[in-house]
C-alpha beads as a LAMMPS data file, in Angstrom:
LAMMPS data file: protein, C-alpha beads

471 atoms
470 bonds

1 atom types
1 bond types

-500.0 500.0 xlo xhi
-500.0 500.0 ylo yhi
-500.0 500.0 zlo zhi

Masses

1 110.0

Atoms # bond

1 1 1 0.000 0.000 0.000
2 1 1 2.850 2.353 0.855
3 1 1 4.435 1.587 -2.507
4 1 1 1.190 2.318 -4.328
5 1 1 0.797 5.532 -2.359
6 1 1 4.320 6.509 -3.322
7 1 1 3.537 6.046 -7.007
8 1 1 0.353 8.070 -6.586
9 1 1 2.255 10.920 -4.960
10 1 1 4.882 10.798 -7.706
11 1 1 2.195 10.914 -10.401
12 1 1 0.522 13.843 -8.669
13 1 1 3.815 15.709 -8.486
14 1 1 4.485 15.104 -12.187
15 1 1 1.001 16.258 -13.181
16 1 1 1.306 19.299 -10.915
17 1 1 4.681 20.116 -12.387
18 1 1 3.311 19.931 -15.931
19 1 1 0.368 22.122 -14.948
20 1 1 2.683 24.683 -13.355
21 1 1 4.813 24.806 -16.478
22 1 1 1.735 25.635 -18.566
23 1 1 0.320 24.215 -21.750
24 1 1 2.304 22.412 -24.422
25 1 1 4.071 24.801 -26.764
26 1 1 2.479 25.112 -30.182
27 1 1 4.571 23.929 -33.103
28 1 1 3.978 24.156 -36.830
29 1 1 4.323 21.688 -39.669
30 1 1 5.445 23.305 -42.886
31 1 1 3.577 20.649 -44.850
32 1 1 0.307 21.914 -43.356
33 1 1 0.809 25.471 -44.606
34 1 1 -1.189 26.369 -47.689
35 1 1 -0.432 30.103 -47.765
36 1 1 -3.762 31.153 -46.264
37 1 1 -2.829 30.992 -42.563
38 1 1 -0.017 32.251 -40.356
39 1 1 1.419 29.731 -37.917
40 1 1 3.644 30.906 -35.073
41 1 1 5.913 28.177 -33.740
42 1 1 6.183 28.859 -30.011
43 1 1 9.052 26.429 -29.619
44 1 1 11.158 28.103 -32.308
45 1 1 9.756 31.572 -31.480
46 1 1 9.182 32.372 -35.118
47 1 1 6.570 31.929 -37.813
48 1 1 6.785 28.877 -40.020
49 1 1 7.680 29.551 -43.637
50 1 1 5.921 27.897 -46.551
51 1 1 8.298 25.616 -48.464
52 1 1 7.715 27.433 -51.733
53 1 1 7.608 30.948 -50.277
54 1 1 9.097 33.833 -52.242
55 1 1 8.553 37.321 -50.886
56 1 1 9.093 40.902 -51.989
57 1 1 9.487 43.685 -49.440
58 1 1 8.989 47.303 -50.495
59 1 1 10.981 50.060 -48.772
60 1 1 12.024 53.637 -49.527
61 1 1 15.776 53.203 -49.078
62 1 1 18.070 50.803 -50.951
63 1 1 20.487 50.255 -48.080
64 1 1 17.663 49.419 -45.721
65 1 1 16.169 47.034 -48.257
66 1 1 19.463 45.186 -48.637
67 1 1 19.797 44.992 -44.849
68 1 1 16.330 43.423 -44.547
69 1 1 17.254 40.796 -47.130
70 1 1 20.447 40.019 -45.198
71 1 1 18.442 39.781 -41.964
72 1 1 16.124 37.211 -43.545
73 1 1 18.978 35.197 -45.030
74 1 1 20.711 35.015 -41.646
75 1 1 17.533 33.953 -39.829
76 1 1 16.494 31.424 -42.484
77 1 1 19.624 30.184 -44.271
78 1 1 17.736 27.343 -45.951
79 1 1 15.443 29.965 -47.496
80 1 1 18.198 32.434 -48.368
81 1 1 17.502 34.320 -51.553
82 1 1 13.745 33.927 -51.217
83 1 1 13.268 37.548 -50.125
84 1 1 14.052 40.440 -52.449
85 1 1 13.397 44.150 -52.068
86 1 1 12.182 47.002 -54.238
87 1 1 12.516 50.723 -53.593
88 1 1 9.007 51.974 -54.204
89 1 1 9.506 55.586 -53.162
90 1 1 8.526 57.492 -50.059
91 1 1 4.740 57.573 -50.386
92 1 1 1.674 56.073 -52.035
93 1 1 2.374 52.418 -51.222
94 1 1 -1.138 51.514 -50.085
95 1 1 -2.608 53.253 -53.129
96 1 1 -0.437 51.101 -55.378
97 1 1 -1.490 48.044 -53.385
98 1 1 -5.154 48.872 -53.997
99 1 1 -4.477 48.945 -57.738
100 1 1 -1.938 46.123 -58.103
101 1 1 -3.219 43.830 -55.326
102 1 1 -1.493 40.444 -55.730
103 1 1 1.173 41.925 -57.972
104 1 1 2.343 44.294 -55.242
105 1 1 4.953 43.565 -52.565
106 1 1 4.058 41.043 -49.859
107 1 1 5.324 43.240 -47.028
108 1 1 5.837 46.963 -47.379
109 1 1 6.574 50.220 -45.610
110 1 1 3.632 52.613 -45.556
111 1 1 2.745 56.036 -44.173
112 1 1 0.260 55.892 -41.302
113 1 1 -2.172 58.279 -42.989
114 1 1 -2.325 56.054 -46.075
115 1 1 -3.317 52.989 -44.081
116 1 1 -6.876 53.918 -43.199
117 1 1 -8.018 54.688 -46.719
118 1 1 -6.920 51.270 -48.015
119 1 1 -7.336 49.105 -44.922
120 1 1 -9.492 46.599 -46.796
121 1 1 -6.433 45.591 -48.824
122 1 1 -4.287 44.881 -45.748
123 1 1 -3.882 41.534 -44.012
124 1 1 -4.796 41.636 -40.299
125 1 1 -1.865 40.566 -38.148
126 1 1 -2.311 37.359 -36.184
127 1 1 -2.444 37.539 -32.380
128 1 1 1.276 37.007 -31.755
129 1 1 2.436 39.771 -34.086
130 1 1 -0.391 42.002 -32.877
131 1 1 0.693 41.569 -29.259
132 1 1 4.323 42.335 -30.151
133 1 1 3.337 45.521 -31.962
134 1 1 0.970 46.710 -29.236
135 1 1 3.553 46.084 -26.516
136 1 1 6.216 48.183 -28.235
137 1 1 4.310 50.957 -30.025
138 1 1 3.621 54.505 -28.932
139 1 1 -0.135 54.296 -28.387
140 1 1 -0.961 57.528 -30.244
141 1 1 0.802 56.426 -33.400
142 1 1 -0.494 52.869 -33.119
143 1 1 -4.051 54.196 -33.093
144 1 1 -3.381 56.526 -36.014
145 1 1 -2.758 53.570 -38.300
146 1 1 -5.083 51.080 -36.641
147 1 1 -8.565 52.541 -36.421
148 1 1 -10.490 49.259 -36.581
149 1 1 -10.717 46.221 -34.329
150 1 1 -7.769 44.425 -35.952
151 1 1 -4.113 45.388 -36.266
152 1 1 -2.891 45.980 -39.805
153 1 1 -0.030 48.422 -39.194
154 1 1 3.126 48.438 -37.088
155 1 1 4.568 51.967 -36.694
156 1 1 8.363 51.828 -36.899
157 1 1 9.803 55.243 -37.571
158 1 1 9.167 58.944 -37.362
159 1 1 8.916 60.759 -40.655
160 1 1 9.036 64.524 -40.504
161 1 1 11.103 67.681 -40.549
162 1 1 13.072 69.518 -37.885
163 1 1 15.099 72.723 -37.793
164 1 1 18.703 72.520 -38.990
165 1 1 21.459 75.114 -38.908
166 1 1 24.957 75.310 -40.329
167 1 1 27.298 75.775 -37.380
168 1 1 30.371 75.985 -39.594
169 1 1 28.863 78.740 -41.743
170 1 1 27.798 80.870 -38.790
171 1 1 31.181 80.422 -37.115
172 1 1 33.041 81.347 -40.305
173 1 1 30.925 84.496 -40.577
174 1 1 31.957 85.476 -37.067
175 1 1 28.539 84.932 -35.493
176 1 1 27.998 83.635 -31.973
177 1 1 26.997 79.956 -31.865
178 1 1 27.118 79.479 -28.089
179 1 1 24.396 77.122 -26.850
180 1 1 24.447 77.614 -23.092
181 1 1 20.960 76.210 -22.517
182 1 1 21.773 73.028 -24.480
183 1 1 18.641 73.118 -26.648
184 1 1 20.724 72.594 -29.818
185 1 1 19.980 76.171 -30.938
186 1 1 22.526 78.999 -30.777
187 1 1 21.392 81.309 -27.988
188 1 1 21.753 84.310 -30.300
189 1 1 19.262 82.827 -32.782
190 1 1 16.787 80.772 -30.801
191 1 1 13.877 83.062 -31.708
192 1 1 12.566 84.000 -35.141
193 1 1 12.723 87.643 -34.143
194 1 1 16.509 87.305 -33.810
195 1 1 16.774 85.506 -37.149
196 1 1 14.657 88.186 -38.844
197 1 1 16.916 90.871 -37.362
198 1 1 19.977 89.095 -38.779
199 1 1 18.329 88.846 -42.196
200 1 1 17.341 92.523 -42.193
201 1 1 20.894 93.533 -41.295
202 1 1 22.256 91.604 -44.266
203 1 1 19.797 93.384 -46.570
204 1 1 20.541 96.896 -45.360
205 1 1 24.240 96.348 -44.760
206 1 1 26.903 94.170 -46.347
207 1 1 25.578 90.808 -47.488
208 1 1 28.052 88.108 -46.415
209 1 1 29.777 85.729 -48.787
210 1 1 30.379 82.092 -47.889
211 1 1 32.562 79.828 -50.018
212 1 1 32.589 82.490 -52.751
213 1 1 28.798 82.755 -52.902
214 1 1 26.620 85.536 -51.484
215 1 1 24.099 84.250 -48.965
216 1 1 20.828 85.295 -50.571
217 1 1 18.612 83.181 -48.356
218 1 1 18.609 83.137 -44.567
219 1 1 15.839 80.530 -44.331
220 1 1 14.187 79.113 -47.493
221 1 1 10.592 79.471 -46.337
222 1 1 8.066 77.565 -48.450
223 1 1 4.710 79.000 -49.458
224 1 1 3.520 76.222 -51.766
225 1 1 4.359 73.061 -49.858
226 1 1 1.683 72.466 -47.263
227 1 1 3.695 69.752 -45.519
228 1 1 6.511 72.111 -44.552
229 1 1 4.275 75.210 -44.461
230 1 1 2.592 74.003 -41.283
231 1 1 5.438 75.228 -39.087
232 1 1 4.731 78.875 -39.892
233 1 1 0.973 78.468 -40.255
234 1 1 1.025 77.204 -36.655
235 1 1 3.190 80.123 -35.502
236 1 1 0.694 81.421 -32.951
237 1 1 -0.927 78.166 -31.891
238 1 1 -3.284 77.318 -34.749
239 1 1 -4.388 73.665 -34.917
240 1 1 -5.903 71.980 -37.949
241 1 1 -9.399 70.475 -37.766
242 1 1 -9.710 70.835 -34.010
243 1 1 -13.492 71.037 -34.491
244 1 1 -13.791 68.037 -36.802
245 1 1 -13.354 67.096 -40.470
246 1 1 -15.676 69.769 -41.877
247 1 1 -13.840 72.684 -40.251
248 1 1 -10.138 73.176 -41.076
249 1 1 -10.053 76.223 -38.816
250 1 1 -9.256 78.903 -41.374
251 1 1 -11.535 81.310 -39.492
252 1 1 -9.682 80.794 -36.195
253 1 1 -7.959 83.919 -34.783
254 1 1 -4.731 81.900 -34.414
255 1 1 -4.713 81.169 -38.131
256 1 1 -4.991 84.863 -38.980
257 1 1 -2.343 85.935 -36.467
258 1 1 -0.021 83.251 -37.830
259 1 1 0.089 85.131 -41.141
260 1 1 2.056 87.842 -39.357
261 1 1 5.038 85.500 -39.473
262 1 1 5.075 85.721 -43.274
263 1 1 4.699 89.491 -43.148
264 1 1 7.634 89.786 -40.726
265 1 1 9.730 87.395 -42.826
266 1 1 9.076 89.393 -45.988
267 1 1 9.872 92.669 -44.220
268 1 1 13.203 91.151 -43.143
269 1 1 13.969 90.076 -46.737
270 1 1 14.403 86.481 -45.637
271 1 1 14.994 85.422 -49.254
272 1 1 16.199 87.753 -51.996
273 1 1 17.154 87.734 -55.645
274 1 1 20.204 89.778 -56.621
275 1 1 20.448 91.528 -59.991
276 1 1 23.712 91.916 -61.897
277 1 1 24.028 95.496 -60.628
278 1 1 23.719 94.243 -57.060
279 1 1 20.160 95.401 -56.451
280 1 1 18.192 93.122 -54.157
281 1 1 14.512 92.265 -54.434
282 1 1 12.370 90.046 -52.267
283 1 1 11.966 86.618 -53.841
284 1 1 8.493 86.426 -55.373
285 1 1 5.986 84.113 -53.732
286 1 1 5.943 81.813 -56.751
287 1 1 9.664 81.223 -56.196
288 1 1 9.260 80.277 -52.544
289 1 1 9.148 76.562 -53.238
290 1 1 11.001 73.526 -51.938
291 1 1 14.656 74.426 -51.372
292 1 1 15.368 72.529 -48.176
293 1 1 17.837 70.047 -49.669
294 1 1 20.040 72.921 -50.838
295 1 1 20.569 74.038 -47.234
296 1 1 22.651 70.959 -46.425
297 1 1 23.885 69.918 -49.869
298 1 1 24.801 73.302 -51.365
299 1 1 24.976 75.429 -48.186
300 1 1 22.693 78.096 -49.613
301 1 1 21.382 79.251 -46.227
302 1 1 22.462 79.122 -42.585
303 1 1 19.042 77.889 -41.418
304 1 1 16.554 75.411 -42.856
305 1 1 14.429 72.339 -42.318
306 1 1 15.796 68.803 -42.439
307 1 1 13.682 65.827 -43.432
308 1 1 14.250 62.409 -41.907
309 1 1 14.774 61.047 -45.420
310 1 1 17.661 63.438 -46.133
311 1 1 21.225 62.161 -45.747
312 1 1 22.801 64.628 -43.347
313 1 1 25.875 62.470 -42.771
314 1 1 26.708 62.498 -46.472
315 1 1 26.109 66.247 -46.636
316 1 1 28.528 66.858 -43.774
317 1 1 31.126 64.666 -45.466
318 1 1 30.709 66.370 -48.831
319 1 1 30.668 69.947 -47.525
320 1 1 33.012 69.591 -44.576
321 1 1 30.502 71.513 -42.482
322 1 1 28.899 70.733 -39.144
323 1 1 25.093 70.862 -39.097
324 1 1 23.011 70.845 -35.921
325 1 1 19.397 69.653 -35.691
326 1 1 16.943 71.120 -33.196
327 1 1 13.377 72.139 -32.517
328 1 1 12.266 75.302 -34.292
329 1 1 12.977 78.735 -32.800
330 1 1 10.066 80.406 -31.028
331 1 1 7.924 83.131 -32.576
332 1 1 6.241 85.598 -30.226
333 1 1 7.213 83.230 -27.438
334 1 1 5.436 80.217 -28.936
335 1 1 6.909 77.001 -30.292
336 1 1 6.056 76.269 -33.896
337 1 1 5.054 72.730 -34.831
338 1 1 6.232 70.619 -37.734
339 1 1 4.211 67.701 -39.000
340 1 1 5.481 64.319 -37.905
341 1 1 3.941 61.085 -39.059
342 1 1 5.028 57.505 -38.797
343 1 1 5.901 54.901 -41.338
344 1 1 5.684 51.236 -40.591
345 1 1 4.999 47.710 -41.757
346 1 1 1.878 46.394 -43.427
347 1 1 1.179 43.043 -45.082
348 1 1 -0.501 42.630 -48.449
349 1 1 -3.882 40.919 -48.021
350 1 1 -3.334 39.197 -51.367
351 1 1 0.002 37.580 -50.481
352 1 1 0.220 33.896 -51.358
353 1 1 2.392 33.219 -48.309
354 1 1 0.716 34.569 -45.187
355 1 1 2.929 32.764 -42.691
356 1 1 6.195 33.722 -44.391
357 1 1 4.960 37.304 -44.713
358 1 1 4.266 37.369 -40.973
359 1 1 7.765 36.039 -40.329
360 1 1 9.332 38.723 -42.502
361 1 1 7.291 41.395 -40.717
362 1 1 8.346 39.945 -37.349
363 1 1 12.010 40.114 -38.305
364 1 1 11.728 43.703 -39.515
365 1 1 9.895 44.618 -36.295
366 1 1 12.508 43.020 -34.020
367 1 1 15.428 44.553 -32.168
368 1 1 17.767 43.398 -34.940
369 1 1 15.341 44.782 -37.509
370 1 1 15.198 48.181 -35.845
371 1 1 18.987 48.196 -35.579
372 1 1 19.259 47.591 -39.326
373 1 1 16.884 50.494 -39.903
374 1 1 18.774 53.040 -37.794
375 1 1 22.122 51.837 -39.149
376 1 1 21.075 52.274 -42.779
377 1 1 18.752 55.313 -42.661
378 1 1 18.363 58.629 -40.846
379 1 1 14.974 57.610 -39.486
380 1 1 14.475 57.832 -35.705
381 1 1 12.678 54.760 -34.334
382 1 1 9.111 55.053 -33.071
383 1 1 8.945 52.873 -29.979
384 1 1 7.389 53.141 -26.539
385 1 1 9.690 54.113 -23.685
386 1 1 9.010 50.687 -22.150
387 1 1 9.964 48.794 -25.313
388 1 1 12.598 46.084 -25.027
389 1 1 13.526 46.199 -28.727
390 1 1 14.981 49.725 -28.803
391 1 1 18.065 49.856 -31.055
392 1 1 21.332 51.552 -30.188
393 1 1 21.612 55.081 -31.560
394 1 1 24.864 56.912 -32.176
395 1 1 25.348 59.336 -29.284
396 1 1 24.737 62.833 -30.593
397 1 1 23.966 61.445 -34.044
398 1 1 21.327 62.705 -36.440
399 1 1 18.596 60.363 -35.169
400 1 1 19.114 61.430 -31.578
401 1 1 19.096 65.071 -32.673
402 1 1 15.941 64.554 -34.724
403 1 1 14.180 63.268 -31.620
404 1 1 14.924 66.634 -29.990
405 1 1 13.732 68.370 -33.132
406 1 1 10.353 66.647 -32.883
407 1 1 9.748 67.921 -29.359
408 1 1 6.916 70.241 -30.426
409 1 1 5.679 68.280 -33.414
410 1 1 2.089 67.741 -34.516
411 1 1 0.362 64.766 -36.083
412 1 1 -1.566 65.106 -39.302
413 1 1 -5.324 64.969 -38.873
414 1 1 -6.573 61.561 -40.010
415 1 1 -10.329 62.193 -40.075
416 1 1 -12.358 61.612 -43.217
417 1 1 -15.440 63.201 -44.724
418 1 1 -18.547 62.020 -42.804
419 1 1 -20.377 61.031 -45.983
420 1 1 -17.294 59.857 -47.866
421 1 1 -14.858 57.850 -45.727
422 1 1 -12.588 57.418 -48.751
423 1 1 -11.799 61.159 -48.727
424 1 1 -9.516 62.514 -46.020
425 1 1 -10.211 65.932 -44.570
426 1 1 -6.565 66.893 -45.129
427 1 1 -6.823 66.031 -48.803
428 1 1 -10.051 67.965 -49.223
429 1 1 -9.163 71.201 -47.462
430 1 1 -5.448 71.401 -46.619
431 1 1 -3.350 69.744 -49.296
432 1 1 -4.761 72.072 -51.908
433 1 1 -3.405 74.847 -54.134
434 1 1 -5.880 77.352 -52.715
435 1 1 -3.917 77.402 -49.448
436 1 1 -0.771 78.222 -51.427
437 1 1 -2.601 81.016 -53.235
438 1 1 -3.582 82.694 -49.965
439 1 1 -0.037 82.603 -48.616
440 1 1 1.586 83.819 -51.815
441 1 1 -0.877 86.705 -52.130
442 1 1 -0.006 87.958 -48.642
443 1 1 3.735 87.510 -49.242
444 1 1 3.602 89.414 -52.534
445 1 1 1.336 92.083 -51.060
446 1 1 -1.440 91.586 -53.615
447 1 1 -3.991 90.869 -50.874
448 1 1 -4.397 91.822 -47.257
449 1 1 -4.519 89.042 -44.706
450 1 1 -8.251 89.581 -44.202
451 1 1 -9.052 89.364 -47.913
452 1 1 -6.760 86.380 -48.508
453 1 1 -8.318 84.423 -45.641
454 1 1 -11.878 85.342 -46.648
455 1 1 -11.201 84.059 -50.165
456 1 1 -9.571 80.938 -48.747
457 1 1 -12.599 80.170 -46.577
458 1 1 -14.963 80.557 -49.524
459 1 1 -12.966 78.216 -51.743
460 1 1 -12.225 75.652 -49.021
461 1 1 -15.870 75.491 -47.925
462 1 1 -16.855 74.701 -51.504
463 1 1 -14.149 72.033 -51.721
464 1 1 -15.316 70.409 -48.484
465 1 1 -18.928 70.387 -49.658
466 1 1 -17.907 68.746 -52.930
467 1 1 -15.806 66.147 -51.100
468 1 1 -18.461 65.327 -48.513
469 1 1 -20.663 63.388 -50.900
470 1 1 -21.336 59.677 -50.625
471 1 1 -19.400 57.730 -53.288

Bonds

1 1 1 2
2 1 2 3
3 1 3 4
4 1 4 5
5 1 5 6
6 1 6 7
7 1 7 8
8 1 8 9
9 1 9 10
10 1 10 11
11 1 11 12
12 1 12 13
13 1 13 14
14 1 14 15
15 1 15 16
16 1 16 17
17 1 17 18
18 1 18 19
19 1 19 20
20 1 20 21
21 1 21 22
22 1 22 23
23 1 23 24
24 1 24 25
25 1 25 26
26 1 26 27
27 1 27 28
28 1 28 29
29 1 29 30
30 1 30 31
31 1 31 32
32 1 32 33
33 1 33 34
34 1 34 35
35 1 35 36
36 1 36 37
37 1 37 38
38 1 38 39
39 1 39 40
40 1 40 41
41 1 41 42
42 1 42 43
43 1 43 44
44 1 44 45
45 1 45 46
46 1 46 47
47 1 47 48
48 1 48 49
49 1 49 50
50 1 50 51
51 1 51 52
52 1 52 53
53 1 53 54
54 1 54 55
55 1 55 56
56 1 56 57
57 1 57 58
58 1 58 59
59 1 59 60
60 1 60 61
61 1 61 62
62 1 62 63
63 1 63 64
64 1 64 65
65 1 65 66
66 1 66 67
67 1 67 68
68 1 68 69
69 1 69 70
70 1 70 71
71 1 71 72
72 1 72 73
73 1 73 74
74 1 74 75
75 1 75 76
76 1 76 77
77 1 77 78
78 1 78 79
79 1 79 80
80 1 80 81
81 1 81 82
82 1 82 83
83 1 83 84
84 1 84 85
85 1 85 86
86 1 86 87
87 1 87 88
88 1 88 89
89 1 89 90
90 1 90 91
91 1 91 92
92 1 92 93
93 1 93 94
94 1 94 95
95 1 95 96
96 1 96 97
97 1 97 98
98 1 98 99
99 1 99 100
100 1 100 101
101 1 101 102
102 1 102 103
103 1 103 104
104 1 104 105
105 1 105 106
106 1 106 107
107 1 107 108
108 1 108 109
109 1 109 110
110 1 110 111
111 1 111 112
112 1 112 113
113 1 113 114
114 1 114 115
115 1 115 116
116 1 116 117
117 1 117 118
118 1 118 119
119 1 119 120
120 1 120 121
121 1 121 122
122 1 122 123
123 1 123 124
124 1 124 125
125 1 125 126
126 1 126 127
127 1 127 128
128 1 128 129
129 1 129 130
130 1 130 131
131 1 131 132
132 1 132 133
133 1 133 134
134 1 134 135
135 1 135 136
136 1 136 137
137 1 137 138
138 1 138 139
139 1 139 140
140 1 140 141
141 1 141 142
142 1 142 143
143 1 143 144
144 1 144 145
145 1 145 146
146 1 146 147
147 1 147 148
148 1 148 149
149 1 149 150
150 1 150 151
151 1 151 152
152 1 152 153
153 1 153 154
154 1 154 155
155 1 155 156
156 1 156 157
157 1 157 158
158 1 158 159
159 1 159 160
160 1 160 161
161 1 161 162
162 1 162 163
163 1 163 164
164 1 164 165
165 1 165 166
166 1 166 167
167 1 167 168
168 1 168 169
169 1 169 170
170 1 170 171
171 1 171 172
172 1 172 173
173 1 173 174
174 1 174 175
175 1 175 176
176 1 176 177
177 1 177 178
178 1 178 179
179 1 179 180
180 1 180 181
181 1 181 182
182 1 182 183
183 1 183 184
184 1 184 185
185 1 185 186
186 1 186 187
187 1 187 188
188 1 188 189
189 1 189 190
190 1 190 191
191 1 191 192
192 1 192 193
193 1 193 194
194 1 194 195
195 1 195 196
196 1 196 197
197 1 197 198
198 1 198 199
199 1 199 200
200 1 200 201
201 1 201 202
202 1 202 203
203 1 203 204
204 1 204 205
205 1 205 206
206 1 206 207
207 1 207 208
208 1 208 209
209 1 209 210
210 1 210 211
211 1 211 212
212 1 212 213
213 1 213 214
214 1 214 215
215 1 215 216
216 1 216 217
217 1 217 218
218 1 218 219
219 1 219 220
220 1 220 221
221 1 221 222
222 1 222 223
223 1 223 224
224 1 224 225
225 1 225 226
226 1 226 227
227 1 227 228
228 1 228 229
229 1 229 230
230 1 230 231
231 1 231 232
232 1 232 233
233 1 233 234
234 1 234 235
235 1 235 236
236 1 236 237
237 1 237 238
238 1 238 239
239 1 239 240
240 1 240 241
241 1 241 242
242 1 242 243
243 1 243 244
244 1 244 245
245 1 245 246
246 1 246 247
247 1 247 248
248 1 248 249
249 1 249 250
250 1 250 251
251 1 251 252
252 1 252 253
253 1 253 254
254 1 254 255
255 1 255 256
256 1 256 257
257 1 257 258
258 1 258 259
259 1 259 260
260 1 260 261
261 1 261 262
262 1 262 263
263 1 263 264
264 1 264 265
265 1 265 266
266 1 266 267
267 1 267 268
268 1 268 269
269 1 269 270
270 1 270 271
271 1 271 272
272 1 272 273
273 1 273 274
274 1 274 275
275 1 275 276
276 1 276 277
277 1 277 278
278 1 278 279
279 1 279 280
280 1 280 281
281 1 281 282
282 1 282 283
283 1 283 284
284 1 284 285
285 1 285 286
286 1 286 287
287 1 287 288
288 1 288 289
289 1 289 290
290 1 290 291
291 1 291 292
292 1 292 293
293 1 293 294
294 1 294 295
295 1 295 296
296 1 296 297
297 1 297 298
298 1 298 299
299 1 299 300
300 1 300 301
301 1 301 302
302 1 302 303
303 1 303 304
304 1 304 305
305 1 305 306
306 1 306 307
307 1 307 308
308 1 308 309
309 1 309 310
310 1 310 311
311 1 311 312
312 1 312 313
313 1 313 314
314 1 314 315
315 1 315 316
316 1 316 317
317 1 317 318
318 1 318 319
319 1 319 320
320 1 320 321
321 1 321 322
322 1 322 323
323 1 323 324
324 1 324 325
325 1 325 326
326 1 326 327
327 1 327 328
328 1 328 329
329 1 329 330
330 1 330 331
331 1 331 332
332 1 332 333
333 1 333 334
334 1 334 335
335 1 335 336
336 1 336 337
337 1 337 338
338 1 338 339
339 1 339 340
340 1 340 341
341 1 341 342
342 1 342 343
343 1 343 344
344 1 344 345
345 1 345 346
346 1 346 347
347 1 347 348
348 1 348 349
349 1 349 350
350 1 350 351
351 1 351 352
352 1 352 353
353 1 353 354
354 1 354 355
355 1 355 356
356 1 356 357
357 1 357 358
358 1 358 359
359 1 359 360
360 1 360 361
361 1 361 362
362 1 362 363
363 1 363 364
364 1 364 365
365 1 365 366
366 1 366 367
367 1 367 368
368 1 368 369
369 1 369 370
370 1 370 371
371 1 371 372
372 1 372 373
373 1 373 374
374 1 374 375
375 1 375 376
376 1 376 377
377 1 377 378
378 1 378 379
379 1 379 380
380 1 380 381
381 1 381 382
382 1 382 383
383 1 383 384
384 1 384 385
385 1 385 386
386 1 386 387
387 1 387 388
388 1 388 389
389 1 389 390
390 1 390 391
391 1 391 392
392 1 392 393
393 1 393 394
394 1 394 395
395 1 395 396
396 1 396 397
397 1 397 398
398 1 398 399
399 1 399 400
400 1 400 401
401 1 401 402
402 1 402 403
403 1 403 404
404 1 404 405
405 1 405 406
406 1 406 407
407 1 407 408
408 1 408 409
409 1 409 410
410 1 410 411
411 1 411 412
412 1 412 413
413 1 413 414
414 1 414 415
415 1 415 416
416 1 416 417
417 1 417 418
418 1 418 419
419 1 419 420
420 1 420 421
421 1 421 422
422 1 422 423
423 1 423 424
424 1 424 425
425 1 425 426
426 1 426 427
427 1 427 428
428 1 428 429
429 1 429 430
430 1 430 431
431 1 431 432
432 1 432 433
433 1 433 434
434 1 434 435
435 1 435 436
436 1 436 437
437 1 437 438
438 1 438 439
439 1 439 440
440 1 440 441
441 1 441 442
442 1 442 443
443 1 443 444
444 1 444 445
445 1 445 446
446 1 446 447
447 1 447 448
448 1 448 449
449 1 449 450
450 1 450 451
451 1 451 452
452 1 452 453
453 1 453 454
454 1 454 455
455 1 455 456
456 1 456 457
457 1 457 458
458 1 458 459
459 1 459 460
460 1 460 461
461 1 461 462
462 1 462 463
463 1 463 464
464 1 464 465
465 1 465 466
466 1 466 467
467 1 467 468
468 1 468 469
469 1 469 470
470 1 470 471
């Protein structure tokens, strides 16, 4: 009896031990995969890969694409060469997916704002990948791309613009670049009022020459690029669509007062054209287009905006100059905001290899995957402060500086027209030429601020009404 009791106790201990350890780990059989399911192998801690899988990943940077391929080959040596990449540009990926469907890349990088309008073409992540993404994402940016009940988007990086200034140029010109408060801005030029004063002094006095070229532009303000225009449109605290998708806020007092920034900039001759006889004229509004790349590549101005997609390291190597990235200077004591969005991973709903596509997405959204991204691009990672997959950034490098530059950033409004969910409010009333027209008219002096805004409201209201129609 004692012997039998001993066996019973032993059996109970074994059963209890198994129960304490939890359920049996799920494994996957490759032979069972037919391309229509994703199977996560808990024992191997990875998704199973279909035997005949061949995947294409779409990115916006060749070096990053090659690094993703290498990451796959190292993780799955028996399937090396089965993942290739294409550089499909910086925007429009989900729109191309909607058109090309099964012909498009299996896994791709997309802008958060493009996700919602084509969500029906995206494959919902399975629970394991969903849990990984939720645990490591910044909640605000996760929700921007995932507005439904399923997860279709994994935010990975910040995509936006920050202030940049040429420390070498200012130093060479004998200007003070001391940064005692350590905000990455020279104390002498950490307000727009100080920058305008510098610009005005160059117009009325001797215009400096740098590397044999006169500095005709102090800051290449844009008036026809709504993406980068937001920093000065928000000069006095204006916020887009704070009252919903049918009201962009063009009648807000803060929008009107923000136009004073353009008036002050024009009065300071922030950008000039120089005739052969040396006469200077304010650059016409039509000429105030995209010139940001020239700030770092051709050193045309001491101050500018830097996009995350620009290669600052190469520019510093090529020019021999030291550029510093920061948040924007204040105007009338207020911090201006630049737009910042995220880009991240999505999976093509029409992929023939759902499990392999999940595995590729998992690898990209891993610590090694994030490290590849920051090593091969200028993109700062978008991860929660509690994330355990944060990559190592170069101390004082461009990504770390960009994070400081995004301190006062704003997210694009993602709402859609109430009667037409396929039409974004931003597309209907902000990313439109009529906003450019209002700004250019004030800059050129052909309209007062009141008249320009009144005309803008009339045109934008009509555009919203036309867009808010059921498809």
